[in-house]
C-alpha positions as CSV (number, residue, x, y, z in Angstrom):
1,X,11.4,5.7,-7.2
2,X,10.1,6.0,-3.7
3,X,7.0,7.2,-1.9
4,X,7.6,10.4,0.1
5,X,6.0,13.6,1.2
6,X,7.9,15.6,-1.4
7,X,7.5,15.7,-5.2
8,X,11.2,15.2,-5.8
9,X,12.0,12.4,-8.2
10,X,8.8,12.6,-10.3
11,X,9.0,13.3,-14.1
12,X,7.9,16.6,-15.5
13,X,4.7,14.9,-16.7
14,X,4.0,13.6,-13.2
15,X,4.5,17.1,-11.7
16,X,2.2,18.7,-14.1
17,X,-0.5,16.1,-13.5
18,X,-0.2,16.2,-9.7
19,X,0.0,19.9,-9.0
20,X,-2.3,21.3,-11.7
21,X,-5.6,22.5,-10.5
22,X,-5.6,22.3,-6.7
23,X,-2.0,22.9,-5.5
24,X,-0.6,20.2,-3.3
25,X,-3.9,18.2,-3.3
26,X,-3.7,14.9,-1.6
27,X,-3.5,12.0,-2.2
28,X,-1.3,11.7,-5.3
29,X,-1.3,8.0,-5.9
30,X,-4.2,5.5,-5.6
31,X,-3.5,1.8,-4.9
32,X,-5.8,-1.1,-4.4
33,X,-4.1,-3.6,-2.0
34,X,-4.5,-7.2,-1.0
35,X,-2.7,-9.3,1.6
36,X,-1.9,-13.0,1.9
37,X,-0.8,-14.0,5.4
38,X,1.5,-17.1,5.7
39,X,1.3,-18.9,9.0
40,X,3.1,-21.8,10.6
41,X,1.8,-24.9,12.2
42,X,1.3,-23.0,15.5
43,X,-0.9,-20.5,13.8
44,X,1.6,-17.7,14.0
45,X,2.0,-15.4,11.0
46,X,5.5,-15.5,9.7
47,X,5.2,-13.5,6.4
48,X,2.8,-11.5,4.4
49,X,2.6,-11.1,0.7
50,X,1.4,-7.6,-0.3
51,X,-0.3,-6.9,-3.7
52,X,-0.4,-3.3,-4.9
53,X,-2.5,-2.4,-8.0
54,X,-1.8,1.1,-9.2
55,X,-4.4,3.4,-10.7
56,X,-4.4,3.9,-14.4
57,X,-3.1,7.5,-14.3
58,X,-0.1,6.6,-12.2
59,X,0.5,3.5,-14.3
60,X,0.9,5.8,-17.3
61,X,3.4,7.9,-15.4
62,X,5.4,4.7,-14.5
63,X,5.3,3.4,-18.0
64,X,6.8,6.7,-19.3
65,X,9.3,7.1,-16.5
66,X,10.7,3.6,-16.9
67,X,10.3,3.4,-20.7
68,X,8.0,0.4,-20.5
69,X,5.8,-1.1,-23.2
70,X,7.1,1.2,-26.0
71,X,5.1,-0.7,-28.6
72,X,1.9,-0.2,-26.7
73,X,0.8,-3.8,-26.9
74,X,0.0,-4.0,-23.2
75,X,2.6,-6.7,-22.5
76,X,5.9,-6.3,-20.7
77,X,8.9,-8.3,-21.8
78,X,10.9,-10.4,-19.4
79,X,13.8,-7.9,-19.6
80,X,11.4,-5.0,-18.9
81,X,10.1,-6.8,-15.8
82,X,13.6,-7.8,-14.6
83,X,14.9,-4.2,-14.9
84,X,11.8,-2.7,-13.1
85,X,11.0,-5.3,-10.5
86,X,11.2,-3.7,-7.0
87,X,11.0,-0.1,-8.2
88,X,8.4,0.6,-5.5
89,X,10.4,-0.8,-2.6
90,X,13.0,1.9,-2.2
91,X,11.2,3.6,0.7
92,X,12.4,6.6,2.6
93,X,11.8,7.6,6.3
94,X,8.4,9.1,5.5
95,X,7.0,5.8,4.2
96,X,7.4,2.4,5.8
97,X,5.3,0.2,3.5
98,X,1.7,1.3,4.2
99,X,1.0,-1.6,6.5
100,X,0.7,-2.3,10.2
101,X,-0.1,-5.7,11.8
102,X,-1.2,-6.4,15.3
103,X,-2.7,-9.2,17.4
104,X,-4.5,-8.6,20.7
105,X,-3.2,-5.0,20.7
106,X,0.4,-6.2,20.3
107,X,2.1,-4.7,17.2
108,X,4.0,-7.2,15.1
109,X,7.3,-6.4,13.4
110,X,7.5,-6.3,9.6
111,X,10.9,-6.9,8.0
112,X,12.3,-5.5,4.8
113,X,10.4,-6.1,1.6
114,X,11.4,-8.6,-1.1
115,X,10.1,-8.1,-4.6
116,X,8.0,-11.1,-6.0
117,X,6.4,-10.0,-9.2
118,X,5.4,-7.1,-11.5
119,X,2.6,-7.4,-14.1
120,X,0.9,-5.0,-16.5
121,X,-2.8,-6.0,-16.3
122,X,-5.1,-6.0,-19.4
123,X,-7.0,-3.2,-17.7
124,X,-3.9,-1.0,-18.1
125,X,-2.7,-1.1,-14.4
126,X,0.6,-2.1,-13.0
127,X,0.3,-4.7,-10.2
128,X,3.3,-5.6,-8.0
129,X,3.7,-8.1,-5.3
130,X,6.3,-8.0,-2.5
131,X,6.9,-10.2,0.5
132,X,7.8,-9.2,4.1
133,X,8.8,-11.4,7.0
134,X,6.7,-11.0,10.2
135,X,8.1,-11.6,13.7
136,X,6.6,-11.3,17.2
137,X,3.2,-12.9,16.5
138,X,2.1,-14.6,19.7
139,X,-0.6,-16.6,17.9
140,X,-3.6,-17.7,19.9
141,X,-7.3,-16.9,19.5
142,X,-7.1,-13.2,19.2
143,X,-7.9,-11.6,15.9
144,X,-5.1,-10.5,13.6
145,X,-5.6,-6.9,12.5
146,X,-4.0,-5.3,9.4
147,X,-4.1,-1.6,8.9
148,X,-3.4,-0.5,5.3
149,X,-2.5,3.2,5.0
150,X,0.1,5.8,4.3
151,X,0.4,8.1,7.4
152,X,1.3,11.1,5.1
153,X,-1.8,10.4,2.9
154,X,0.5,10.8,-0.2
155,X,-0.8,7.4,-1.2
156,X,-4.5,6.5,-0.8
157,X,-4.8,2.7,-0.2
158,X,-7.9,0.7,-0.4
159,X,-7.7,-2.9,0.8
160,X,-10.2,-4.2,-1.8
161,X,-8.2,-6.9,-3.5
162,X,-8.6,-10.5,-2.4
163,X,-6.9,-11.4,0.9
164,X,-6.4,-14.8,2.6
165,X,-4.4,-16.8,5.1
166,X,-2.2,-19.7,3.9
167,X,-0.9,-22.6,5.9
168,X,2.7,-23.8,5.5
169,X,1.3,-26.8,3.6
170,X,0.3,-24.4,0.8
171,X,-3.4,-24.8,1.6
172,X,-5.7,-21.9,2.4
173,X,-6.4,-21.8,6.1
174,X,-9.9,-21.8,7.6
175,X,-10.0,-18.1,8.4
176,X,-12.4,-15.3,7.8
177,X,-10.9,-12.0,6.5
178,X,-13.2,-9.1,7.0
179,X,-12.6,-5.8,5.4
180,X,-13.5,-2.8,7.6
181,X,-13.6,0.3,5.4
182,X,-12.6,3.7,6.6
183,X,-15.3,6.1,7.8
184,X,-14.8,8.7,5.1
185,X,-17.1,11.3,6.7
186,X,-15.2,11.1,10.0
187,X,-11.8,11.0,8.1
188,X,-12.5,14.2,6.1
189,X,-13.8,15.9,9.2
190,X,-10.5,15.0,10.9
191,X,-8.6,16.3,7.9
192,X,-10.4,19.6,8.1
193,X,-9.7,19.9,11.8
194,X,-6.0,19.1,11.2
195,X,-5.7,21.8,8.5
196,X,-7.4,24.3,10.8
197,X,-4.8,23.5,13.5
198,X,-2.0,24.6,11.1
199,X,-3.7,27.8,10.2
200,X,-6.2,26.7,7.7
201,X,-3.9,26.3,4.7
202,X,-1.2,23.9,3.4
203,X,1.7,26.1,2.4
204,X,4.0,23.3,1.3
205,X,4.0,19.6,0.7
206,X,5.9,19.0,3.9
207,X,3.3,20.9,5.8
208,X,0.5,18.6,5.0
209,X,-0.8,17.0,8.2
210,X,-0.2,13.3,8.8
211,X,-3.9,12.1,8.6
212,X,-3.5,8.9,6.6
213,X,-4.5,6.7,9.5
214,X,-7.9,8.4,9.5
215,X,-8.5,7.0,6.0
216,X,-7.1,3.5,6.8
217,X,-8.9,0.3,5.6
218,X,-8.5,-2.6,8.1
219,X,-8.6,-6.3,7.6
220,X,-9.7,-8.3,10.6
221,X,-8.6,-12.0,10.4
222,X,-10.3,-14.6,12.5
223,X,-9.1,-18.2,12.3
224,X,-10.6,-21.5,13.5
225,X,-7.3,-22.9,14.6
């Protein structure tokens, strides 16, 4: 399963849930996100571990689509996890991981994701973790800025899960990670303007304007050294 701007690949249950009521309403998936930045001895970020916690409704869709937890005990078996791990890393050209990193205005390069874990939480939400290598970090005193968003706004991300910076020793680094929430009033005003620019109506899923960055949460990372 991949994130895309089309509804292809969803189960009939997912389709009925997503398009009932307001046709082609956005977003379709809600994810709480958290980031753990791994840095080297020179203070350069070399990798980031990304946690995604899916909303309860989409979790139910995933459980049905993958045949998980058929006994409804809220626990996934080792084989269920092994067979499903990495299901959300098969991205297409319309989705590149929902994450951008920069330092001092310089965009850093994120490599391909590697699945780390998959868990069904007691609250009834699937949580996954994947790891991505990071290259091009110049280090230095400038803040690291992480933007968490899907440009297509198919997925609504909120960077509300715990985030931190870890040294290569395995110890948490002396850094402050500040969450800067999206200005929703400005974002929805921008969405209305974008829809007006295409004639005032969304005729098809592929016609939805790429406004996800307007809704982006950002993490600003400041380290002592």
